[in-house]
C-alpha positions in Angstrom: 41.8 62.4 130.8 44.0 63.7 128.0 46.1 65.6 130.5 46.7 62.4 132.5 47.6 60.4 129.4 50.1 63.1 128.3 51.7 63.1 131.7 52.0 59.4 132.1 52.3 58.2 128.5 56.1 58.7 128.3 56.7 56.8 131.6 54.5 53.9 130.6 56.2 53.7 127.1 59.6 53.7 128.7 58.6 51.0 131.1 57.3 49.0 128.1 60.7 49.4 126.4 62.5 48.2 129.5 60.2 45.2 129.9 60.6 44.3 126.2 64.4 44.4 126.5 64.2 42.2 129.6 62.2 39.6 127.7 64.5 39.9 124.7 67.3 38.6 126.9 65.5 35.2 126.7 66.4 35.0 123.0 70.1 34.6 124.0 69.5 31.3 125.8 70.2 28.0 124.1 66.7 26.6 124.5 64.5 27.0 121.5 61.3 27.3 123.6 62.7 30.2 125.6 63.9 31.9 122.4 60.4 31.7 120.9 58.7 32.9 124.1 61.2 35.7 124.7 60.8 37.0 121.1 57.0 36.8 121.1 56.5 38.4 124.5 59.1 41.1 123.7 57.5 41.8 120.4 54.0 42.0 122.0 55.2 44.3 124.7 56.9 46.6 122.2 53.8 46.6 120.1 51.6 47.5 123.1 54.1 50.1 124.4 54.5 51.9 121.1 51.0 51.6 119.5 48.9 50.5 122.5 46.3 52.2 124.6 48.7 54.3 126.6 51.4 54.8 124.0 52.4 58.2 122.4 49.3 58.4 120.2 46.8 57.5 122.9 43.2 58.5 122.6 40.5 58.3 125.3 38.2 55.4 125.0 34.6 56.3 124.2 33.3 54.3 127.2 35.1 56.8 129.4 32.5 59.4 128.4 29.6 57.1 129.1 30.4 56.6 132.8 27.4 58.6 133.9 25.1 56.5 131.8 26.5 53.2 133.0 26.5 54.2 136.6 22.8 55.1 136.8 20.3 52.3 137.4 17.6 51.7 134.9 14.2 53.3 135.7 11.2 51.0 134.8 8.6 52.5 132.5 5.0 51.8 132.0 2.2 50.7 134.4 4.3 48.1 136.3 6.6 50.6 138.0 7.3 49.5 141.5 5.5 46.2 141.2 7.2 42.8 140.8 6.7 41.1 137.5 7.7 37.7 138.9 5.0 35.2 139.7 4.7 34.3 143.4 4.2 30.5 142.8 1.1 30.2 144.9 
């Protein structure tokens, strides 16, 4: 996982910078609403690209190491193994 992040982190950061610059162009328009939206989205994309999950200082998420635990079904314990615990309604 670290190898994949180190190989793709720079590309994703560069794409984030380009996307932020694209939204920053909205700040040059004469409509106040577009200026605000352009600034906020550009700032958010920059923040995510530089400090986000796939930025230069990326660390693997702890849930990635728990994939085996999450993928396995739960095994019932006790005397009711294999028997339904739902009433039949008869």
